[in-house]
Each structure stands twice: as structure tokens, then as C-alpha cells.
N, C-alpha and C positions, 0 to 999 in steps of 0.2 A: 135651839140645839137638838131637840128631839126630832125635828123634821130633817135636819142634816144627817143625823145618825140613821134614820129610816131610809133616806136616800142612798147613803153609802151601803147599808146592809142589804136592801132589796132591789137596788138598781145597779149601782156601780160595781159592786163585788160580783154579782152574777154575770154582768155584761162582760167585764174583763176576764173573768174566769172562763167563760165560753170561748172568748178569743184565744186565750192561752191553750185551751184544749184543742181548738182547731189547728193552731200552729203545731202543737206536739203531734197531733194525729197526722198532719201532712208530712212531718219529718219521718214518720215510721213507714210511709208508703214508698214504693219505687218511684224514681224521678218522673216517669210518664203518667203517674196517677196523682201527683201532688198539686197540680195546677188549680183545680177547683177548690179544695179545702183552703189552700193558701190564698186564693182569690178572695174568698169570703172573709177570711181572717184579716187580711190587710184592708179590705173595704170597710169592715166593721171598725178596725183600728182607726181608719181615717175619719169616719164619722164621730168616733169617740174623741179623737183629737180636736175635731172641729167644735164639738160641744164644750170641751174643756177650755179651749182657747177663747170661745165666745164668752164663757163665764168669767174667765180671767180678764178679758177685754172690758166686760161690763164693770168689774171692780176697778180696773185701771182707768176707765173713762170717768168714773165718779171721783176717783182720787185726783186725777189730772185736772179735772174741772175746778177743783178747789184752789189750784195754783195757777189757773189760767193757761194750762198747757194741753187742753183737750185735743189740739191738733196733732198731738203725737200718739194718740190712742191707737189708731189703726196701724201705725208703724210698729209699735211695740207688740201688738197682738199678732201681726204677721210674723214677727221674729219668733214668738212663742209657738205658733203653729208649725213653722219650719222646723224647729228643734224637736217638737213632739213627733212629727211625721218621720223625721230621720231616725229617731230612737225606736219607734214602734213599727215602722214599715220598711225602713232601709231606703226610702226614696229621698234624694237630696236635690238641691238646686245650685247651679253655678252660673254666675255672670261671666261670660267668656270675653265680652267685648263691650266697650262703651260705658263702663261704670261711672266715668267722670261726668256723663250727661245727666246722671241722677240728681246732681246738685242744682239743676235748673229749676227755678222757682220764682213766680208761679208758672205753672204749665198745665196743659192738658196731656196726660199720659194715655197712650192707646196700646192695647195688647190684643193678640189673637186669642179667640175663645174656643177651646177644644173640648173640655169636659169639666166634671166636678173637681178634678185635680188642679184646675187653674187657681184655686185658692192657695195651693202650695206654690204655684208659679208666682203669685203675688208676694208670698212670704220670702221669696228669694231675692227680691230687689226693692220692695216697696219703700218709696222715699219718705222722709220726714215731712210733716206738714202737708199731708195729702189724704184725701178721702175717696172712697169708691162711689160709683153710682149703682143703684140696684132697683129692680122692679118693685113697685109699691107693695105688692102682696107679701114680700119678705119681711115687711115691717111688723107683721103680726105672727111671725114664727117665734115660738117660745125661746127665750135666752138669746138666740141669734138676732131676732128683731129688736130686742131691747138694747143689745150691744150696738147694733148698727145705728139706732136712733141716738144713743148717748155719744157716739163717736162721729157725729156730723155727716153721716151718709146722706148722699143726695138721692132721694127716692123719686122715681119717675113713674107716672101713670101712663103706660103706653096707649091705653084706650082713650085717653083724654088729652088731646093736643094742647088745649088751653092751659091746663094745669102743668103739663110738661114744659111748655114755654115759660110759664111763671117760675118753675123750679130752676130752669137754666138762667133766667134773668137774675134770680137771687144768687145763683152760683157765680155768675159773671161779676156781680157787684162785690161779693165776698173775696173773689180772687184778686180784684183790684185793691181792695182796702186792707185785707189781711195777708196778702201774698200766699194764699192757700191754694194748693194744687188739687186737681181732680183726676181720677183714673177712670177710664171708660173702655168697655169692650165694644168697639164700633160695629161688630157683626150683629150684636143684639141678642144672640142666642148661641148655644154650644153647637159646634159643627160635627163633632164626633168623627172627623175624618181620619182615615187610616193612611193618608198620603199628605204630603206638604201642600196645603191649599187653604183658601180663605173663602168665606161666604161674602156676598155683597155687603158693602158698608152702608150703615144708616148715617144720616147727615147731622144728627144732633150734636155730636162732639165737635164737628167742624164749625157749626154755627156758634157754639159756645166759645171756641178758641178765637174766632174772628171778633165776636162781640166783646170779649174781654181783652182782645189784642195781646194775647199771650202765645208763646210758642207751643207747637205740638211735638211731643217726644214719643216716637214709636218704639215699642218694646216687643221684641219677637222671641217667642219660645219655640224650640224645635218641635216637630211632630213627635209626640211621645207615645204613639199607639203600641210601641214595643214594650212600654212600661205598664200602661193602663188601656184596656179595651173593654167597653161595656156594651157593645153592640154586635150584631151578626150571629146571635144565638150562643148557647152555652159552650159550644165547641170552640168558640173564638175568645171567650172571656179570659182576661188575664189581669193580674195586678201583682207586679213583682218589683224587687229592688232595682233601682236605676237612677240616673242623673238627668234632670231637666236642664238643658243649656239655654242661656238667655243672651241675646245681643240687644243692646240699647243703641238705637240709631241716632244720628246727629239731629238736634232739634230743628224743626221746620218753622221758620218765621211766618207770622200772620200780619206783620206790620203793614198798614196801608191797604189790606184786603177788605172787601165788603161781601155782602150776601151773594153777589153775582159771581164770586170766586169760589163758592163752596164746592160745586161739582168738580171743578178742575183740581182743587186742593185734595178732595177726597180720593179722586182717581190717582193722583200722583203719590199720595201716602200709601194707598193700598198696593199700588204697583211696587213700591220700594219694599214694603213688608213682605209681599209675596215672593219677590226675588230673593230676599234674605232667607225666608223659610226654606225655599228650594235649595239654596246654597248650604243650608245646615243639614240636609238630608244625608243619610249614610252613603248613598250612591255618589252624591257630589263630593263628600269628604274623601271618598276613596279615589276619585279622579284627581283631587289635589295632590294626593300622595304619589 
């Protein structure tokens, strides 16, 4: 109890007080000068929400394990983060098409990887009985790493292909036996694009889907550089209220496919996702009108 009180008194209270001061300070400035203070306030709020949600998720994971429902941990944590972000930053998420495909189970879900805000993107649609993949180094991040371990995250060591293959073998077996889905960012890293585009796809997700003989469900988020931009120097930095829009595409069957089909499957899925991202751009939306 003493440790908890110390944490609240010397970490949480100063942290959120600083954020509140930044928000209040930004509101006192003319509109053209508010951007940077509000940027840092919302960015700090986002990281605070992430830490809180990870702590919540760790407790949820331990409780759900007791009743054999640990597969729901990342789903409930994603919902918690979504609500926290809406209340503290004004950023929301909306599934505008294809919500019915989120019931597909088991499946390999794929999403485009733009920035740190993609955690909120996950919160907007994350299906039940699904876990994310993550680079192995995150396993040792305080709170977040413990939550990810307890919630059945699939950790991948990108530098060691042997252990990566073993992790995918284990995931394929679990998908077949437990009907547990996996979410993967096939780009492998954040793009930080300020335009609707995708990095080249890595092939691991497609090998996994074919090995497990489960469908691939592509999930596309619009380019949200108008909401969050962390590149291009301080003159371009922004973090402001807005809505991330999501389209869930029709599941792609892998029945009967083998490893020789991986390249063509990856190309086809990437082309479909890229087409949809471009369709969701403001320019394309205006043309529809």
C-alpha cells in the first residue's frame, strides 16, 4: 500500500498535473500558437493512457486466467485504451465498413502500420480471442511487457529466423486447437507516411495463415497524418482530436495453398489494402461526392 501511495503522489499526480497545465496553457494562446503545447499534452496523455491500460490489462490477464478466459485479455484492454484516449485526447475510432468480418475465427488479421497511434487503431476493432505479435524486445518493457506476456502475445525475434519460425509453428498449432486468432502488422515497422501508402510486406503472416489453413482478414485504417504527425520537424508536429476510420475487408481464404503461394498471396492482399487506403483519402472521398 505504501508503494502505491508513493507512486500516486510522486509519479501519477505530477504527471497528469503537468498535462492539465499544458492543456490549460494551450487554451490561453491564440489559435496559431496552440499547436505545440496541445501536441505535447495529447502525446503525454496517450502514453499515460497506454501505461494505465497496460496495468489494467495485466490485472485483467491474471483474473481471466483463473477462469480460463485469458484469450479475452487483449480485447478488453483494447476497449479500455480506446475509451481512455477518447476522454483524454478527443481521438476516436470508427469501423465504417465490414464489421461483420470481425467474427471470423480463427484468422490472421492484418493491419497497416502508421505510427504509435496504431494502438488506438487496434482498440477500435480488436476482435475477441485474438492476440497481437510484437518484437521480442518489448517483452522486457516495464508493465507493458508483463501485460503482453500474460495476454498470450506472440513475441518474434526478427534477428533469429530459427526462433521466429518456432514461434509461428507454435501459433499455427494454437490457432488450430484453440481457434485463437492473431493480429500482425505485415509491414513490420511504422511507415509514418503523410500520404495513403504502404511499405513492402514481410511474408511471415502469410506463411502462418497458410500453415494454419486459416483465412486472412485485412483491416485498413485511413491515413491519419491530419490527426497525428511526429515527423518532419517541430513545424509539422501535430496531435489533435479526430476520428480514425477503419474498413475491414472480406476474408481471403488460404485453403489448399502452400508455401509456393506466399508471394502471390502477399502481393494480392497488399494491392487490395493499398487500393482501399487510397479510396479512404480525403481527395477520393470528395470525388465520390
